[in-house]
Structure formats: structure tokens, C-alpha cells
SEDRENDREN-219373 format. One line per field, with one value per residue: y, z, x of N, C-alpha, C in turn; residue in one letter. Coordinates in steps of 0.2 Angstrom, whole numbers. Layout:
% residues N
nc2 <- c(Y,...)
nc3 <- c(Z,...)
nc1 <- c(X,...)
cac2 <- c(Y,...)
cac3 <- c(Z,...)
cac1 <- c(X,...)
cc2 <- c(Y,...)
cc3 <- c(Z,...)
cc1 <- c(X,...)
rest <- c(a,...)
//
This chain:
% residues 197
nc2 <- c(-7,10,27,40,57,74,82,77,74,75,84,74,65,72,79,65,62,72,68,56,60,68,58,51,57,61,49,48,58,57,45,39,50,66,83,94,109,116,123,126,126,115,104,111,109,100,101,116,130,135,125,115,99,82,68,52,41,29,23,23,13,3,-2,-4,4,11,17,36,38,49,60,64,68,67,78,72,69,73,86,94,106,116,117,121,116,109,95,88,87,75,65,48,38,28,14,1,-7,-1,5,21,34,48,60,70,75,68,57,39,25,10,8,14,27,39,53,69,74,74,86,95,110,114,106,105,100,94,98,96,92,81,65,57,40,30,16,11,9,-6,-1,12,26,34,50,65,81,84,97,96,105,115,106,102,88,69,71,78,76,64,46,43,37,26,25,38,43,49,49,46,57,62,70,88,98,110,128,141,156,165,163,161,167,175,186,192,184,172,162,146,138,128,118,113,98,90,76,69,65)
nc3 <- c(1,-5,5,3,1,9,-2,-12,-5,-9,-10,-5,1,12,15,18,29,37,38,44,56,64,63,74,84,88,91,103,111,112,115,126,133,141,144,157,164,179,188,200,221,226,228,234,244,235,221,214,208,194,192,179,173,168,161,162,152,150,162,165,156,163,174,185,199,213,232,234,222,212,201,185,179,168,174,183,175,183,188,179,175,184,183,173,164,163,168,183,195,207,223,224,237,241,234,225,234,247,264,267,280,284,296,310,312,305,293,289,279,277,291,294,300,288,286,285,268,266,259,263,260,270,284,294,304,297,300,302,301,298,301,290,279,265,257,243,227,213,199,204,210,227,227,234,237,241,248,260,266,257,244,231,232,231,240,242,229,227,222,209,195,186,174,169,172,165,168,176,187,183,182,188,173,170,179,185,193,208,227,241,247,236,230,218,202,196,186,194,196,206,205,194,185,193,204,205,219)
nc1 <- c(6,2,9,-2,7,5,2,-5,-17,-35,-50,-60,-55,-50,-66,-71,-64,-66,-80,-81,-74,-84,-95,-90,-89,-101,-107,-101,-104,-118,-120,-109,-104,-107,-109,-112,-119,-118,-131,-137,-138,-140,-132,-120,-105,-100,-104,-105,-114,-111,-101,-97,-98,-92,-101,-105,-112,-116,-117,-130,-136,-132,-138,-131,-133,-129,-126,-122,-120,-117,-130,-135,-150,-167,-180,-193,-209,-221,-217,-210,-218,-215,-203,-188,-185,-173,-160,-158,-146,-141,-137,-139,-146,-155,-159,-170,-182,-176,-178,-183,-181,-186,-180,-183,-173,-161,-159,-162,-158,-163,-164,-148,-141,-136,-126,-123,-114,-97,-93,-104,-112,-121,-123,-132,-145,-161,-174,-187,-206,-213,-208,-206,-209,-204,-201,-194,-198,-197,-185,-184,-176,-170,-165,-155,-151,-134,-134,-142,-153,-156,-162,-172,-180,-181,-188,-196,-203,-207,-199,-187,-187,-178,-175,-175,-164,-147,-133,-119,-109,-94,-83,-76,-74,-73,-74,-83,-86,-92,-84,-83,-71,-70,-81,-84,-88,-78,-63,-62,-50,-44,-54,-57,-55,-55,-61,-79,-88)
cac2 <- c(0,18,30,46,64,77,87,73,73,76,83,71,63,80,76,56,62,75,63,52,63,70,53,48,63,59,44,47,66,54,38,39,55,70,87,97,113,116,130,127,127,110,101,114,108,92,104,120,133,137,121,110,91,75,62,45,41,22,21,22,10,-3,-4,-5,9,12,22,37,40,57,57,71,63,72,79,68,71,75,93,97,111,118,119,126,107,107,91,91,84,72,58,41,38,23,9,-1,-11,2,9,29,36,54,60,78,78,65,51,33,18,3,9,16,32,42,57,73,71,79,94,96,116,115,101,106,94,97,103,94,92,75,57,50,32,28,11,16,3,-8,2,18,27,38,54,70,86,86,103,95,109,119,103,102,82,65,71,83,74,57,41,43,31,24,28,46,43,52,44,47,64,59,73,95,101,119,130,149,159,167,160,164,172,183,186,192,177,172,154,143,135,122,113,110,91,87,71,71,61)
cac3 <- c(2,-3,10,3,6,8,-8,-16,-4,-13,-7,-5,9,19,17,22,37,42,40,51,63,64,65,80,88,89,93,109,113,112,120,130,138,140,148,158,168,184,190,205,225,230,229,236,240,233,217,214,203,187,189,173,173,164,165,160,149,149,167,165,152,168,180,191,202,222,235,237,214,210,196,181,177,169,181,181,172,188,191,174,174,189,182,168,160,162,172,188,198,216,226,226,244,241,230,224,240,253,267,266,282,284,303,312,313,301,287,291,274,282,299,296,298,283,288,277,265,272,257,261,262,276,286,298,305,291,304,295,305,302,301,283,277,257,251,234,222,209,194,204,216,229,227,240,236,248,252,261,270,251,239,230,229,234,249,240,226,228,221,202,190,182,165,169,174,159,168,183,187,184,184,185,169,171,185,184,198,216,230,250,247,233,227,210,196,193,187,198,196,212,206,185,185,202,202,208,223)
cac1 <- c(-1,8,6,-2,8,0,2,-10,-24,-41,-56,-64,-52,-53,-72,-71,-61,-70,-84,-78,-72,-92,-97,-86,-90,-107,-109,-99,-109,-125,-120,-105,-100,-111,-106,-118,-116,-123,-136,-140,-136,-142,-125,-115,-98,-97,-103,-107,-115,-104,-97,-96,-97,-93,-104,-104,-120,-115,-119,-137,-140,-130,-142,-128,-133,-125,-129,-120,-117,-119,-131,-139,-157,-171,-182,-198,-215,-222,-213,-208,-219,-213,-194,-184,-185,-164,-158,-155,-142,-143,-135,-144,-147,-158,-161,-175,-181,-173,-183,-179,-183,-182,-182,-184,-164,-157,-159,-158,-159,-162,-161,-141,-142,-134,-123,-123,-109,-92,-91,-112,-113,-125,-123,-137,-151,-165,-179,-195,-211,-215,-204,-209,-204,-202,-199,-192,-199,-192,-184,-183,-170,-171,-162,-154,-147,-129,-134,-151,-161,-159,-164,-178,-177,-185,-191,-202,-208,-205,-193,-186,-185,-171,-178,-175,-155,-145,-128,-114,-106,-87,-78,-78,-69,-72,-79,-81,-90,-90,-82,-84,-65,-70,-88,-83,-86,-69,-61,-61,-43,-45,-60,-53,-53,-58,-67,-85,-85)
cc2 <- c(6,22,37,55,68,83,81,71,75,80,80,66,65,77,69,57,65,72,61,55,66,66,51,52,63,56,45,54,60,51,36,43,61,76,91,103,115,120,130,126,121,105,102,108,104,98,109,125,136,132,117,105,88,70,55,43,33,20,20,18,1,-4,-6,2,10,19,28,40,48,58,63,65,72,71,75,71,77,85,95,105,116,120,122,120,107,101,94,88,82,68,54,40,32,21,5,-7,-8,5,14,31,44,58,69,81,73,60,43,30,12,3,11,23,34,49,62,70,75,85,98,106,118,110,101,103,97,100,101,92,85,70,57,45,30,21,11,7,1,-4,9,18,32,46,60,75,85,93,103,100,115,114,104,94,75,66,76,81,67,53,44,39,32,25,36,47,45,51,51,51,61,63,82,95,108,121,137,149,163,160,163,169,180,182,189,187,178,164,151,137,128,117,108,104,88,82,72,63,61)
cc3 <- c(0,-1,4,4,7,4,-12,-14,-7,-8,-5,0,14,19,20,30,41,45,46,59,68,67,74,86,92,93,102,114,115,117,124,133,136,144,149,163,175,188,197,213,230,232,231,245,236,224,216,207,199,186,183,172,167,164,160,158,150,155,168,161,157,171,186,195,209,224,235,228,216,205,194,179,174,173,180,178,176,191,185,173,181,189,177,163,160,170,177,192,206,217,226,231,245,234,230,231,248,255,269,274,285,291,302,310,307,294,289,282,279,287,301,294,293,284,281,273,267,268,257,264,269,280,294,299,299,295,299,302,305,298,294,281,269,259,243,231,215,205,197,210,220,230,232,236,242,255,256,261,263,245,239,226,232,239,247,235,222,224,212,200,187,177,163,169,168,162,173,182,186,186,183,178,169,174,184,189,204,221,236,249,243,229,220,206,193,190,192,197,199,207,199,188,192,199,206,213,229)
cc1 <- c(6,4,5,2,4,-1,-3,-15,-28,-45,-56,-61,-51,-60,-74,-70,-64,-76,-86,-77,-78,-94,-97,-90,-95,-111,-106,-101,-117,-124,-116,-104,-104,-108,-112,-117,-123,-126,-139,-136,-136,-137,-120,-112,-98,-99,-105,-110,-109,-100,-100,-93,-97,-100,-105,-112,-120,-116,-126,-140,-137,-135,-137,-126,-131,-127,-123,-116,-119,-123,-134,-146,-163,-178,-190,-208,-219,-222,-210,-212,-215,-206,-193,-185,-178,-165,-154,-150,-142,-140,-139,-141,-151,-161,-169,-175,-178,-179,-179,-183,-182,-186,-182,-176,-159,-160,-158,-161,-156,-161,-154,-142,-134,-132,-125,-116,-104,-92,-99,-109,-116,-128,-129,-142,-157,-174,-186,-199,-213,-212,-210,-204,-208,-199,-197,-193,-196,-194,-184,-179,-174,-166,-161,-151,-140,-129,-142,-156,-161,-159,-170,-177,-184,-191,-198,-208,-208,-198,-192,-186,-182,-171,-174,-166,-151,-137,-125,-111,-96,-81,-79,-72,-67,-78,-77,-87,-89,-88,-82,-78,-67,-79,-90,-82,-79,-67,-59,-57,-41,-51,-58,-52,-52,-63,-75,-86,-92)
rest <- c(m,k,n,k,g,l,d,s,l,t,i,s,d,v,l,v,t,m,a,a,a,i,f,v,a,t,i,l,r,v,f,v,i,g,a,f,a,v,s,a,h,s,m,e,n,t,l,l,d,g,d,n,i,l,v,s,k,i,y,a,w,s,d,n,f,e,r,g,d,v,i,v,f,n,v,p,d,s,i,k,s,k,t,n,g,e,p,f,v,k,r,i,i,g,l,a,g,d,t,v,v,i,g,k,e,s,i,f,v,n,g,i,r,i,p,s,p,s,l,s,a,n,p,k,p,l,f,i,k,k,t,t,r,t,i,v,p,t,g,e,v,f,v,i,g,d,n,r,p,y,s,w,d,s,r,h,w,g,t,l,q,t,e,n,i,i,g,k,a,l,v,t,y,w,s,y,g,a,t,p,d,l,p,t,p,h,l,r,w,r,r,i,f,r,m,v,e)
//
């Protein structure tokens, strides 16, 4: 086989290469990796308003969901009219068959207390008036924001069907916004390439 030099490339060679590159990029974007911008405070400080994250879409097909996974999902139809339609980001705390009890100051899953995540912006007690008990149905998960007092999640609108899951948050690839020490929006270098845990 004879190698072509750059001077012997034809327009059709360039077009075929461009088409192949666009095809591969489209397949990756649609089925493998997604990019999402965080535009809420419910996951602080795990994820901040202005963080941009990469998401594994293969995760959604695997049905290998685990407690503690941070996921991106399409909002349930029952609450779409109350949102801007953008995907939500929350943490799974309950899987199918789990019993989730939301108490006045704590959350329990299968009788085990679930502490606030170490990066939570607000680890204060929940201060709810009534204890609730939910058994997570088959094909669904119970999700909650890390910034628990300021998160609109399964405590308010119920469990999430796994078919709504887009993928698992992997890494912050870009972050721009304010910080406590600098209220003017700026590039948050320390958050770039940070794994989402």
C-alpha cells in the first residue's frame, strides 16, 4: 500500500475524514459522555453553581446504581411544569427495596443513619415537622441534594424512575463563579479536573 503525501490529498479524502470525525464525535456525545452545567446550589459544596461536569451515559444503561452515586437526570414528568426543564443533579441514597426514613434531624436507609456528605455546604439538621417513611419501588431510586436544607428532591416529589437517569457525574472540567473569599465571578482553578465523589 502506498502512503499519500499531503500534496496528493484530494477534497474527497478531506471530506471523508471530516465526516468520520463528526460521526465518531456524535456517537461519543450521544451515547458515551455528556457535558452538563450545574446551575443550582443543592449540591454545594460537592458541585457549585457554575461547575461544568462530564457525565458517563453508559452508567445509565448498566443498571449498576449504587448508594452515594452523584447522577444527572431528567426531571420527572410530575414536576416538569415547576422547573425550567433542565436536568437535575443529585446523590442516590436509596435503591429499589430500600426503606428511607426522613426524621426530624436525620436520614436513615434500612435503619442506618446517613450523615451529610463531608463537602456539604450546610450539614445542619433538616428540621422537618413530620417523619416520613418510603419504600423505594422496583426500577426507582431515592435522590437527595448534598446541601440538604436547600435541595428540592425525592423528599418533596417522590422517588425517581431509573429510566430518567442520564448518567453518573465523573469530573468537573470547568468551573466559573464566585467563592466565599472572592464574590466576583472568576475561574475556580482548584475545581478543574476534580473528581465528583
